[in-house]
C-alpha positions as CSV (number, residue, x, y, z in Angstrom):
1,M,0.0,0.0,0.0
2,D,1.5,3.3,-1.0
3,K,-0.1,5.4,1.7
4,I,0.9,7.4,4.8
5,I,-0.9,6.0,7.8
6,G,-1.2,8.4,10.8
7,F,-2.3,7.6,14.3
8,V,-3.5,10.2,16.7
9,G,-3.2,8.3,20.0
10,Y,-0.7,5.6,20.9
11,G,-2.3,3.7,23.8
12,N,-2.6,-0.1,23.9
13,M,-4.9,-0.3,20.9
14,G,-2.9,2.1,18.8
15,Y,0.3,0.3,19.7
16,A,-1.2,-3.0,18.8
17,M,-2.4,-1.7,15.4
18,V,0.9,-0.1,14.5
19,N,2.8,-3.2,15.5
20,S,0.7,-5.4,13.3
21,I,1.0,-3.0,10.3
22,I,4.8,-3.2,10.7
23,R,4.8,-6.9,11.2
24,E,2.7,-7.5,8.0
25,K,4.8,-4.9,6.1
26,L,1.6,-3.2,5.0
27,V,3.5,0.1,4.4
28,P,7.1,1.1,4.8
29,I,8.0,2.1,8.3
30,E,8.7,5.6,7.1
31,N,5.1,5.8,6.0
32,I,3.8,5.6,9.6
33,I,3.5,8.6,11.8
34,V,2.1,8.7,15.4
35,S,1.2,11.5,17.8
36,K,0.8,11.2,21.5
37,E,0.2,13.9,24.1
38,T,3.3,12.9,26.1
39,I,6.0,10.7,24.8
40,T,7.3,8.6,27.7
41,E,10.4,6.6,28.2
42,K,8.2,3.5,27.8
43,D,7.1,4.7,24.3
44,M,10.7,5.2,23.3
45,L,11.8,1.8,24.5
46,R,9.1,-0.1,22.7
47,N,9.6,1.9,19.5
48,K,12.2,-0.6,18.2
49,D,11.2,0.1,14.6
50,N,11.9,3.8,14.9
51,I,8.5,5.0,13.6
52,K,8.1,8.8,13.7
53,L,6.7,9.8,17.1
54,T,5.5,13.4,17.7
55,T,3.4,15.3,20.2
56,D,1.8,17.3,17.4
57,N,-1.6,16.0,16.3
58,I,-1.8,18.6,13.5
59,E,1.4,17.3,12.0
60,V,-0.1,13.8,11.8
61,A,-3.4,15.1,10.3
62,K,-1.6,17.1,7.6
63,N,0.4,14.2,6.4
64,A,-1.8,11.1,6.7
65,D,-3.7,9.6,3.8
66,I,-5.4,7.3,6.3
67,L,-5.8,8.9,9.7
68,V,-6.6,6.6,12.7
69,L,-8.1,8.4,15.7
70,A,-7.0,6.0,18.4
71,I,-8.1,8.2,21.3
72,K,-10.5,7.9,24.2
73,P,-14.1,9.1,23.9
74,N,-13.6,11.7,26.7
75,V,-11.0,13.7,24.6
76,F,-12.5,13.0,21.2
77,G,-14.3,16.4,20.9
78,T,-11.2,18.3,21.9
79,V,-9.0,16.5,19.4
80,L,-11.5,16.9,16.6
81,K,-11.6,20.6,17.0
82,Q,-7.8,20.7,17.0
83,I,-7.3,18.8,13.7
84,K,-10.4,19.3,11.7
85,N,-9.0,22.0,9.5
86,S,-5.7,20.2,8.9
87,I,-6.9,16.9,7.5
88,K,-6.0,16.2,3.8
89,K,-8.9,16.6,1.4
90,D,-9.1,13.0,0.3
91,A,-7.9,11.4,3.5
92,I,-9.8,8.5,5.1
93,V,-10.5,8.9,8.8
94,I,-10.9,5.8,11.0
95,S,-12.3,6.3,14.5
96,I,-11.9,3.5,17.0
97,A,-13.4,5.5,20.0
98,A,-16.2,3.5,21.7
99,G,-19.7,5.1,21.4
100,I,-18.7,8.0,19.2
101,N,-21.1,7.8,16.2
102,L,-20.6,8.7,12.6
103,S,-23.1,11.6,12.6
104,Y,-21.2,13.3,15.5
105,I,-17.9,13.0,13.6
106,K,-19.4,14.2,10.3
107,G,-21.0,17.1,12.2
108,N,-17.5,18.2,13.2
109,F,-15.6,17.4,10.0
110,G,-18.3,18.1,7.4
111,E,-20.4,15.7,5.3
112,S,-17.7,15.3,2.7
113,I,-15.4,13.5,5.1
114,K,-14.5,9.9,4.3
115,I,-15.1,8.3,7.7
116,V,-15.0,4.8,9.0
117,R,-16.1,3.9,12.5
118,A,-14.4,0.8,13.9
119,M,-14.3,-1.3,17.0
120,P,-11.1,-3.5,17.2
121,N,-9.8,-5.4,20.2
122,T,-6.5,-5.8,21.9
123,P,-5.6,-9.3,20.7
124,A,-4.6,-7.4,17.6
125,L,-1.2,-7.2,19.4
126,V,-0.7,-10.9,18.6
127,G,-2.3,-10.8,15.2
128,Q,-5.6,-12.3,16.4
129,G,-7.8,-9.2,16.7
130,M,-11.4,-8.9,15.7
131,T,-12.7,-5.6,14.2
132,G,-16.3,-4.6,13.4
133,Y,-16.6,-1.5,11.3
134,A,-19.2,0.7,9.6
135,L,-18.8,3.2,6.8
136,G,-19.9,6.8,7.1
137,S,-19.6,7.5,3.4
138,K,-19.1,5.6,0.2
139,L,-15.5,4.6,-0.4
140,T,-14.0,3.5,-3.7
141,V,-13.1,-0.2,-4.1
142,E,-9.5,0.7,-3.6
143,E,-10.2,2.8,-0.5
144,L,-12.3,0.0,1.0
145,N,-9.6,-2.5,0.2
146,N,-7.0,-0.3,2.0
147,V,-9.2,-0.1,5.1
148,E,-9.7,-3.8,5.1
149,Q,-6.0,-4.4,4.7
150,I,-5.3,-2.4,7.8
151,F,-7.9,-4.3,9.9
152,N,-7.0,-7.7,8.5
153,S,-3.3,-7.1,9.2
154,F,-4.1,-7.7,12.9
155,G,-6.8,-10.4,12.6
156,R,-10.3,-10.6,11.1
157,S,-12.8,-7.9,10.3
158,Q,-16.5,-7.6,9.5
159,L,-18.5,-4.8,7.9
160,V,-21.7,-4.1,9.8
161,D,-24.4,-1.5,10.0
162,E,-23.5,1.2,12.5
163,N,-26.4,0.5,14.8
164,L,-24.7,-2.9,15.5
165,L,-21.4,-1.5,16.6
166,D,-22.4,-1.0,20.3
167,G,-23.2,-4.7,20.3
168,V,-19.9,-5.4,18.6
169,T,-18.2,-3.6,21.5
170,G,-19.9,-5.9,24.0
171,I,-19.3,-9.1,22.1
172,A,-15.8,-8.5,20.7
173,G,-14.3,-5.1,21.7
174,S,-14.5,-5.7,25.4
175,S,-14.9,-9.4,25.6
176,P,-11.2,-10.3,25.8
177,A,-11.5,-9.1,29.4
178,Y,-14.3,-11.6,30.0
179,V,-12.2,-14.4,28.4
180,Y,-9.1,-13.5,30.5
181,M,-11.3,-13.7,33.6
182,M,-12.5,-17.1,32.5
183,I,-9.0,-18.3,31.8
184,E,-7.9,-17.1,35.3
185,A,-10.9,-18.9,36.9
186,L,-10.2,-22.1,35.0
187,A,-6.5,-21.9,36.1
188,D,-7.7,-21.3,39.7
189,G,-9.7,-24.5,39.4
190,G,-6.7,-26.3,38.2
191,V,-4.5,-25.0,41.0
192,R,-7.2,-26.2,43.4
193,E,-6.7,-29.7,41.9
194,G,-3.0,-29.4,42.5
195,I,-1.8,-28.3,39.1
196,P,1.0,-25.7,39.3
197,R,-0.3,-22.2,38.3
198,S,2.0,-21.7,35.3
199,Q,0.9,-25.0,33.9
200,A,-2.8,-24.3,34.7
201,Y,-2.6,-21.1,32.7
202,T,-1.2,-22.9,29.7
203,F,-3.8,-25.7,29.9
204,A,-6.7,-23.2,30.2
205,A,-5.4,-20.7,27.6
206,Q,-4.7,-23.4,25.0
207,A,-8.1,-25.0,25.6
208,V,-9.8,-21.6,24.9
209,L,-7.6,-21.0,21.8
210,G,-8.3,-24.4,20.4
211,S,-12.0,-24.1,21.1
212,A,-12.2,-20.8,19.3
213,K,-10.4,-22.1,16.3
214,M,-12.9,-25.0,16.1
215,V,-15.7,-22.5,15.9
216,L,-14.0,-20.5,13.2
217,E,-12.5,-23.3,11.1
218,T,-15.2,-26.0,11.1
219,S,-18.8,-25.9,9.9
220,C,-20.1,-26.7,13.3
221,N,-21.9,-24.2,15.5
222,P,-20.9,-23.9,19.2
223,A,-23.8,-25.8,20.5
224,E,-22.9,-28.8,18.3
225,L,-19.3,-28.7,19.3
226,K,-20.3,-28.5,23.0
227,D,-22.6,-31.6,22.5
228,N,-19.7,-33.5,20.9
229,V,-17.7,-33.1,24.1
230,C,-20.5,-34.1,26.4
231,S,-20.6,-37.9,26.6
232,P,-23.7,-39.4,28.3
233,G,-23.1,-39.7,32.0
234,G,-19.6,-38.3,31.6
235,T,-17.4,-35.6,33.3
236,T,-18.1,-32.8,30.9
237,I,-21.9,-32.9,31.1
238,E,-21.5,-32.7,34.9
239,A,-19.4,-29.5,34.5
240,V,-21.9,-28.0,32.0
241,A,-24.8,-28.7,34.4
242,S,-22.9,-26.9,37.1
243,L,-22.2,-23.9,34.9
244,E,-25.9,-23.7,33.9
245,K,-26.9,-23.9,37.6
246,N,-24.6,-21.0,38.5
247,G,-25.7,-18.7,35.6
248,F,-22.6,-18.9,33.4
249,R,-24.5,-18.3,30.2
250,S,-26.8,-15.6,31.5
251,A,-23.9,-13.8,33.1
252,L,-22.1,-13.5,29.7
253,I,-25.3,-12.4,28.0
254,E,-25.8,-9.7,30.6
255,A,-22.2,-8.6,30.3
256,V,-22.6,-8.0,26.6
257,K,-25.9,-6.1,27.2
258,V,-24.5,-3.7,29.9
259,C,-21.3,-3.1,27.8
260,A,-23.3,-2.2,24.7
261,E,-25.5,0.1,26.9
262,K,-22.4,1.9,28.2
263,S,-21.1,2.3,24.7
264,R,-24.4,3.9,23.6
265,E,-24.2,6.3,26.7
266,L,-20.7,7.4,25.6
267,G,-22.1,8.6,22.3
268,K,-24.7,10.8,23.9
């Protein structure tokens, strides 16, 4: 891709995206420019590829062909006002701020802006991210391909209607935290059974990874895969019955709901 990709914001998500773009050699390193309010010693140490770091958001906006707004919702309005007159005429703007809707962004930048609203997640850092995204304007085939290349450089992506993105936040954007809690709890159960903690984490994490790959890479739905593990009168069905008794499934459904509701609140 012969484009300059700029990032305003360099937190965990911005760092994960930049790392993946470099790893996949999507653009030359010199075509990446990143701004951050304060450049810390940690930022300098992890910048092993020597991408251009600056504290000047306007400099990034002026140079980027594709501008990623990797900033928190609470500073979004301030940053938009700062850079809106500096963005290149034909630039594509990608926002990854939870809850900030397309109409708000277009209201600040103008209707002609080429805007994409996206919700990635932090497993992008290891190339296993999941991104849901919605288009705020019609992009050319080449432009859409460039956007998808960025998202797919750190995992998988799906185009959805904007009204589904708050749900995407609940089911994918925030869900790594739920999964980490589940892995930790499974490991705790293993430790209770006498398994050393380091081994328990490996057993639990690999089981989750393998199960996820089964869902993605077979034609079976999760219910069918679960049934395949549950032998009549066996150990697994006893565990599943215990999970159902203790509200495991309903707890996850409720977690997605409250996360989506919070995302909607952020956009008001």
